[in-house]
C-alpha positions in Angstrom: -124.8 243.5 -67.4 -121.4 242.3 -66.2 -118.8 240.4 -68.2 -117.6 237.0 -67.3 -113.9 237.0 -66.4 -111.6 235.2 -68.8 -110.4 232.9 -66.0 -114.0 231.6 -65.5 -114.4 231.0 -69.3 -111.0 229.2 -69.4 -111.8 227.0 -66.5 -115.2 226.1 -68.0 -113.7 225.2 -71.3 -111.0 223.1 -69.5 -113.8 221.3 -67.6 -115.5 220.5 -70.9 -112.2 219.1 -72.3 -111.7 216.9 -69.2 -115.3 215.6 -69.6 -114.5 214.7 -73.2 -111.3 212.9 -72.0 -113.3 211.0 -69.4 -115.8 209.8 -72.0 -113.0 208.9 -74.3 -111.1 206.8 -71.7 -114.3 205.1 -70.4 -115.6 204.1 -73.8 -112.6 203.4 -76.0 -110.0 200.6 -76.0 -106.9 202.6 -76.6 -103.2 202.7 -76.0 -103.1 206.5 -76.6 -101.7 208.3 -73.5 -101.6 205.0 -71.6 -99.3 202.0 -71.2 -101.5 199.1 -72.6 -104.5 198.6 -74.9 -107.5 198.5 -72.6 -110.2 200.7 -71.2 -108.8 202.9 -68.5 -111.4 203.6 -65.9 -109.0 205.1 -63.4 -108.0 207.7 -66.1 -111.7 208.4 -66.7 -112.4 209.0 -63.0 -109.4 211.3 -62.6 -110.6 213.3 -65.7 -114.1 213.6 -64.2 -112.6 214.8 -60.9 -110.5 217.4 -62.7 -113.6 218.5 -64.7 -115.6 219.0 -61.5 -112.8 221.0 -59.9 -112.6 223.2 -63.0 -116.3 223.8 -63.0 -116.2 224.7 -59.2 -113.3 227.0 -59.9 -115.1 228.6 -62.8 -118.1 229.2 -60.5 -115.9 230.9 -57.9 -114.1 232.9 -60.6 -117.2 234.4 -62.2 -118.6 237.8 -61.1 -121.6 237.8 -58.8 -124.6 239.9 -59.5 -125.5 242.4 -56.8 
């Protein structure tokens, strides 16, 4: 049984955080971290792209079973 490297765990957790940000931005009328009160779909899309990149990075960072 091999251990998962800390980088893979960190990237996975960061990906989950970005998914939460994407849901927050897509579903909430807010001015938090944005310039005007409105839904910010561009922010949501960027957060989703970052989440996917984090998950891909976590996949490459984990150890492979032989």
